[in-house]
N, C-alpha and C positions, 0 to 999 in steps of 0.2 A: 920613571918606573923605579920602584923601591925593591931592592933585592938584598935583604938583610940590612947592613949599614951602607951598602953600595947604592948610589943613586945614578940612574942612567937617563939622561935627557933624550926623549924620543918624540917623534911626531906621529899622530894617529891619522890613518888614511883609509877611506872607505874601500873595501876590497871587492865589492860587487855593485852592479848596476842593474836596474830593472828595465828590460828591453821589451816587455809585453806591449803589444799595440794598444794605443790609447785613442778612444773615440770621444768626441764632443756631442752633447745633446743639442739638436737643432729643431726648429719648427719646420715641419714638412711644407714645402712650397717655396719658401724664400731663404731657407738656411740661416735664419736668425738664431743666434745663440740663446739658450735657455738660461735664465738667471734665477736665483733663489733668494727669498726674503726670510728674515727671522720674524716669525709670527707666533704670538701667544695663542695656544690652543683654546684657551677659555673664551676668547672673544674675537679671534682672527685679527687682532690689532698688531701692526708691525712694531717691533721693539728695537730701540737703539742700543748700541753697545754699552752706553753708560748705565742703562737700566737692566743689564744682565748680570746676575750673580750665579754662582755655582752651588748646586745642592746635591747632597748625598741621600739617596733613597734608602732609608733604613727599614721601612715597611712599605707595603703597596700604597702608592700615592701619598706617602708621608716623607717629608724631607727635613734635613737640617741644613741651614744655609751658611755658606762661608764667604766672607769678604776676601778680596785678593790678598790683603796683608796677612790675614789669618792663614791662608794656604801657603804663602811664602814662608811663614815662620815654621811650618811643618816640613818643608823640603830639607833634604840632607845638605849639610854644609858643603859649599863648593870646594871641590878637591880636584887638583890636576895631577894627582898621584895614582899610579896603578900599583896597588899594594899586593905583592906576592906573599901568600899566606902558607902555601904548602906545595909539595911536588908529589904527583901520583902517576901511576901508569895510565896511559890514554885509554887502554881497553877497559878500565874500570868505570869510565864515564859513558853512559848510554847516550847515543847521538840525539835522542829526543830532547835533551837539555839544551842543545846548541841553538843559538838565535842568529845574531848578525856578526860577520867577520870583518876585522879591520887589519890592515897592514901596519906594522910598527917600523918606522924608519929612524935610525939614530941621528941625532944632531952631531955636528963635527966633533964636539968635545966628548961625546959619549960613544964614539965608534969603537974604541978599544974595549970598553966595558960591555957593549952590545955583543961584540964578537966573543968575549969571554963567556957570557951567559949562553950564547948560542952553542958554543963548543961544549960547554959543560952539560947542557940539556941533551945534546946529541949523544954524548958518551953515556949519560945516565939512562937514556931511553925514556925519560919521564917528561910530563908536561906540568905547567905551573897553574895552580888554582889561585885566582886573584879576586880582588874587590876593587871596583872602580865606580866613580860617579860621573854620569853623562847626562846632559840635558835635564838636570834636577832630579834624576832618578839613580838610585844605587843599583849596581849590577854585580852579580857573581859572574866571573869570566874565567876562561881557560886560555893560557898562553902556550903556544906550541910552535915548533920549528917546521917550516915548509920548505922542502928542497927546491922545488920548481914552481913557485906561485904563478898562476895565470897561464899554465900550459893549456893549449887547446884554443886560445884566443888568437885573434888576428895579430900579425906582427912577424918580425924576423926571428926565427928560432936561434940564429947564430949571432944575436946581438951581443953576446958575452955577458949578459946579466943573469948568471946562473948561481949567484951566491945565495945560500939559504936565507930566508926571511922569517922573522918572528911574526906570527899572526895571533891576534887577540880575538877570541870568539866570546861575545857576551852570551850569557846563559839564562834560561828560565829558572826561577826559584823553584824548589821542590814542590811547594804548595800550589804552583801554577800548572803543574802537570796533572791533567784530569785522570781520575781512575776510570778504568774501563774493563768490563767483563763481557764475554759472549752472551751471558744471560741477559745483559742489558738490551740485546737485540733479539731476544726470544730463542736463543740457542742454549739449551740446558745440558746437552750431551753431544759430544763429538764422536761419530761412529769410528771404530777402529778400522783402518785400511788393511786390505789383504797384502801379504808380503809380495805377491806378484805385482800389485799396483805400485808398491813402494819401489821395487826394483825397476819398473818401467819409468817411474818418475825420476829415479837416480840416473838412468840412462839419458833421459831428456835433459836433466841438469848438466850432465857431462857434455852432451852435444852442444849445449849453449855456453859452455864455460870458456873463459879466455881472460885476458888482461884488461884492466880498465883503461880505455883510451878515450879521454873526454872529447877529443876532436871528432869522434865518430857520431856524437850525439848532437842533433840539430833540432831546434824548435820549429817543427814543420808548420804549426799553426801560424806563427809569426811570418814565416816565409810565404805562406799562401796569402795572408793579409797584405803583405807588401806587394806581391805580384798582382793582387786584385786591385789595390790602390792605383798602381801604375797603369793597369788595363783601363780602369775607369777614367783616369786622367787623359788617356789617349782615345777615349770615346768608345771603348769596347763594352759589350754586354757581358755580364757575369752569369754563367750557367749555374743554376741551382740544382744540385744532385742530392736526392734523398738517399740517406744511408739506410741499409737494411738492419733490422734489429738482430743482434747476435742470437743464434739458435741455442735453445736450452740443451744442456748436456745431460742425456738420459743414460748413456752407457759410458761410465768413467774409463773403463779399460780400453774401449774402442777409441775414445778420444785420445788417450795416452799413446796408443799404438800409431794413430794417424799423425800425432804431433812428432813422435820419434822419427817416423818415416820422412816427414817434411823437413826435419832438422838435421838429417844425416850429413848434409854438405857443410855443416858448421853454422854458427850463428849468422844471421843476416845483418846487413848494414843497419845499425840501431837508429840512425837518423832519418832514413828514407824508406825503408821497407815496412809495409804493413803486415807482412806474413808473420813476423815475430809476435806482433800484438795479437793476431788471430790465434796463433799457437798457444800463447800464454793464457788467453781467455778459455780456450778449449781444455787446457790442462788444469 
């Protein structure tokens, strides 16, 4: 990592993992796995890897073809350096730009410089905008200090690993963010809400307000899939329950009042209760 004329040797470690349930496609009856072949659409002939080239469609069904060495020559030069280009307040960066996070861990010879940068960033209250090349692609990225990375995950909270860690978030380039307007979905005018409705909505927000505790949030779909898998392994039948369609909200004020009444006890357990979802839909 390059910080002015200071070089900090670091390792890059994936900060997240996808735990979504994964299913294989099988043939009904004998559970044989489904395979796929590379077939030319023109004549349904299978194509070998050596006969495959990459093409860029510049008009409908019109391509320019690139050989592997031509594509290789266009890729950014391999770089193992994270170049810090500027420091900015984090609140100036819209989260829509964030892509994938990575932990940065210092090598032994860079521990002091790593600590120096961490301390300086903490006191400045700013994050670093960087440029980095990963997997033959150049990325814009933001480097920030995380006080307690990984809280809410399984493990011993008293393990003593509470030192702040630098996290590198790759970012989308500005021209990768799609423009969007409500007129794109047929909404040309937003009706002005009545003040009574705004006040009721503020009350609902207050009733659901609290601190962010990530351990309260659970992937209920994944839990149900794992439970269903275990049940099937043990030979149990899975009951299929049809869900009712949510009712259309005809009276906004009545829905707000009902939501406020149901939320007076405070927000529900975010990971297990369906009442919060129902209230959110109603409001």
